[in-house]
Structures are given as C-alpha cells and as structure tokens.
C-alpha atoms as one frame of an Amber mdcrd trajectory, in Angstrom:
protein
  43.999 133.257 197.213  41.279 131.060 195.649  40.945 133.454 192.530  44.295
 133.477 192.193  44.770 129.592 191.829  41.986 129.621 189.733  43.028 132.146
 187.444  46.550 130.718 187.462  45.074 127.148 186.843  42.921 128.655 183.842
  45.752 130.534 182.678  48.220 127.361 182.451  45.419 125.648 180.865  44.792
 128.641 178.362  48.684 128.270 177.591  49.042 124.758 176.995  46.340 124.305
 174.960  48.030 127.116 172.605  50.974 124.987 172.936  49.578 121.804 171.755
  47.632 123.905 169.115  50.838 125.357 168.180  52.748 121.615 167.958  49.910
 120.356 165.978  50.376 122.993 163.648  54.218 122.716 163.513  53.844 119.199
 163.030  51.123 119.477 160.434  54.258 122.327 158.591  56.900 119.957 159.210
  54.875 117.118 157.577  54.058 118.990 154.508  57.481 120.331 154.163  58.717
 116.874 154.075  56.144 115.660 151.340  57.192 118.783 149.389  60.930 118.395
 149.880  60.615 114.595 148.553  62.649 115.073 145.189  60.921 113.707 142.241
  62.295 110.860 139.885  64.520 111.601 137.276  65.420 109.486 134.372  67.843
 109.859 131.718  67.891 110.233 128.422  70.758 110.323 125.590  72.497 108.145
 123.338  74.249 104.463 123.032  76.595 103.580 120.612  78.496 100.318 120.739
  79.955  97.490 118.864  78.940  94.250 117.783  81.281  91.726 119.653  80.606
  88.670 117.720  81.600  89.780 114.243  84.844  92.027 115.658  86.223  88.428
 117.411  85.405  86.269 114.008  87.348  88.456 112.187  90.490  86.901 114.161
  89.695  83.192 114.357  87.600  82.968 110.951  90.226  83.351 108.278  87.217
  83.667 105.401  85.407  86.286 107.279  85.950  89.967 107.854  83.656  91.821
 109.217  81.877  94.855 111.582  78.723  96.477 112.721  78.514  99.403 114.930
  75.419  99.962 117.156  73.342 102.468 118.401  69.987 103.893 120.438  68.545
 106.788 121.603  66.142 106.947 123.719  62.991 108.917 122.829  60.040 108.090
 125.913  60.447 105.531 129.097  60.046 102.659 127.047  60.532 103.679 123.343
  63.979 104.140 121.770  65.465 104.392 118.092  67.908 102.042 116.938  70.179
 101.346 114.035  72.835  99.258 112.848  75.622 100.082 110.507  78.449  97.607
 109.158  80.204  95.279 106.509  81.019  92.398 105.681  83.689  89.958 103.472
  82.815  86.559 103.518  84.138  83.499 101.636  81.589  80.554 101.146  83.014
  77.272 100.532  79.976  74.635 100.401  79.829  71.216  98.483  79.528  72.756
  94.962  80.120  76.611  94.835  82.699  78.701  96.432  82.212  82.148  96.311
  82.990  85.942  97.891  80.439  88.327  99.013  81.331  91.706  99.845  79.400
  94.710 100.955  77.673  97.437 103.478  74.256  97.412 105.153  72.463  99.698
 107.405  69.032  99.004 109.598  66.894 101.704 111.592  64.186 101.217 113.475
  63.070 100.850 117.034  62.639  99.124 120.097  60.164  98.783 122.978  61.367
  97.979 126.369  59.334  96.146 128.667  61.594  95.767 131.333  60.265  97.851
 134.744  63.137  98.720 135.959  63.761  99.600 139.780  65.432 102.082 141.613
  68.094 104.034 138.838  68.268 100.927 137.023  68.432 101.388 133.257  68.235
  97.493 131.935  66.103  96.525 129.114  64.487  93.498 128.167  62.989  94.520
 124.831  61.370  93.935 121.133  61.854  95.794 118.290  61.408  96.203 113.975
  63.969  97.123 111.658  64.752  97.583 108.057  67.290  96.860 106.197  69.259
  97.887 103.312  72.146  96.577 101.520  74.606  97.129  98.802  77.278  94.179
  97.989  79.168  92.535  95.157  79.296  88.494  94.649  82.398  86.895  93.075
  81.980  83.277  91.834  85.192  81.564  92.581  84.591  78.177  91.810  82.058
  75.597  90.765  81.336  71.988  90.042  79.798  70.750  87.245  76.543  68.928
  87.579  77.038  64.972  87.129  74.128  62.953  86.627  76.356  59.822  86.260
  78.555  60.149  89.248  79.126  56.498  88.860  81.471  57.296  86.004  83.819
  59.638  88.064  83.580  63.047  90.361  82.498  66.466  88.975  84.588  68.880
  87.417  85.359  71.984  89.184  85.599  74.983  86.802  87.421  77.646  88.192
  85.577  81.163  87.503  86.142  84.030  89.325  83.676  86.417  87.234  82.305
  89.342  89.573  79.200  90.317  90.213  78.488  93.934  91.055  75.822  96.906
  91.964  73.649  93.787  93.727  71.647  94.890  96.521  68.572  93.771  98.750
  65.997  94.537 101.336  64.411  93.185 104.277  62.763  93.519 107.525  63.845
  92.359 110.628  61.504  91.199 114.368  64.528  91.804 117.092  64.299  90.266
 120.875  66.991  90.939 123.110  68.407  92.334 126.495  70.715  95.182 127.861
  72.466  95.001 130.729  74.353  97.816 132.460  77.245  96.075 133.873  78.984
  99.433 135.677  78.684 103.188 135.121  76.936 103.869 131.537  78.205 100.608
 130.151  76.232  97.280 128.871  76.476  94.102 127.879  73.447  93.223 124.700
  72.428  90.185 123.059  69.527  89.963 120.674  68.351  87.376 118.309  66.613
  88.196 114.730  64.122  86.984 112.270  64.440  88.256 108.573  62.147  88.484
 105.847  63.353  89.569 102.727  61.080  91.948 100.777  63.229  92.512  97.684
  66.780  91.643  96.105  68.819  92.168  92.824  70.669  89.211  91.447  72.950
  88.272  88.652  70.948  86.385  85.930  73.154  83.360  86.447  73.758  83.186
  89.992  72.248  83.812  93.184  72.790  85.645  96.657  73.488  83.146  98.534
  74.955  85.322 101.328  73.971  88.931 101.423  75.581  91.143 104.171  73.516
  92.195 107.127  70.933  89.511 106.433  72.979  86.507 106.468  72.449  83.112
 104.032  69.357  82.981 102.207  69.243  79.048 101.843  65.971  79.526 103.651
  64.088  81.226 100.973  63.237  84.615 101.588  63.720  83.774 105.383  66.776
  84.174 107.719  68.186  84.283 111.191  70.942  86.743 112.948  71.880  87.540
 115.722  74.473  89.677 117.569  76.299  90.099 121.052  77.189  94.026 121.952
  78.742  96.067 124.374  77.934  99.880 124.271  78.460 103.202 126.202  75.539
 105.111 127.232  76.100 109.230 126.701  73.640 110.922 128.674  72.568 114.239
 127.479  69.607 115.252 129.649  67.375 114.249 132.784  63.430 114.066 132.399
  60.714 113.936 135.258  59.199 110.687 135.640  55.452 111.663 136.136  53.464
 109.933 139.374  51.197 107.308 138.330  47.206 108.710 139.487  45.692 105.653
 139.201  46.255 105.120 143.394  44.882 108.682 144.041  41.794 108.256 141.723
  41.253 105.244 143.218  41.476 106.580 147.178  38.659 109.324 145.936  36.057
 107.151 144.701
C-alpha cells in the first residue's frame, strides 16, 4: 500500500508538473497570438477637392466683384501633400483718383507640410507650404482724375477713358500657413493665410497693374497678402500601413 501511495503521489506530481508546463506554453502561445493579431494602423491616401467660400460668397454681397476659386491637394506621404488652386476674378476698383476693372484667371501649384501629429483616426492639418502662381488677365481703365497741382482753384477734372490693356501676366511665389479640420466624414473646413512676393509682371506702358487676379492688390510694391476659407471633400483612393517606430526597441537593446 505504501508503494502504491508513493507511486500515486509521484504520478500526480508529474501530471501536475506537465499540466503546469502545458498551461505556461498555452499562455505563451495565446500571448503570441494576441501580439500577432494586433491589426497594424493604416492611414488613408487620396485626393481632396473643394471651393473657397470667401470668394464665392463675396460675389453675392459685393456688386463690383465676381470670383471663384477651386482648391485641391493630394497626399504623397504621411506629412507631405501636393496642393493647387485655380480660379478667376472680375473686380472693379474705385479709388480716389482712378477707377479700373481687372479680369483674369490664375493657377497656383506647390506643396504643404502637415506639422500636426494626429491621434487615432484623426486626419486634421496644421500646415505650412509654398506656392508658385501664374496669372493671365486684362485691365480696363474706366476713368481717372487729372493731376491738379493747384487744388485751391477747383477740383481735378475726371476723364472717362475705357481704354483696355490686354495680354497682361504676372508670376509670384506664396508662403502659406493654415489649418484643415474634419467636421464630419470626409468633409473639411480650412483657412489659410498667404504672404506673396511678385517675381515678374507684364504691364502697360501708361498704366500699372494695381490689382492682379490671384495675387490681390499691388499697392505695397512687390509684396501682397491673401487668405482663403474653404470647404472640401476627401476622396480616399487607398490605405497604407503606418510603420512602427523602432526607437523604443533600440533603447531597450542598449
């Protein structure tokens, strides 16, 4: 009986040890499966197209202005985007001494860099960028006041002109900063501010380009400013897996 009892006890201990080992192996396998079953993060890539709400609404409440600007960007990498704007403007300016109308189209192309670190599935942007702009336009000198060196002897005479100046053009660069926020699925609101530097322009011999479509006013010499307020829609084309950072693993190895 003693031998049987010892044998039984030994057998039970051996079985318990095997069971324990099996549980440990099973736990290890489960942990491995859990680690391997973690779905890697994927981010969407595609085309975003929209319209400048400022120019669109301005055409309704300002009688001397008509304009439309379409905007778009294409995501190249996690932080880099190709960007472009194309538009047209028809604006009449009535200043103290001159009244003129500018009509033309423009296109701007460049890139944006997203400096915002998104969490989870967020796709917002706080970005800086650069644009190269080209405009083709015409000017019409509607009227102007003759220069009067002796204002005490009466007001300056207004001259009605109507002289057209066609085939005008301009080129410039823009430094851009702005934000884009997803308001609901695939729809974004955005705002950007632009600092412009005129590179070259073709202007009439007897008149200056006081307003350039896409560049805005040129009263401050070769520099100008602008902004837009956009709503856009994102068209997803594909997804790419986000590569895990290896810095933490390297630190642990060290």
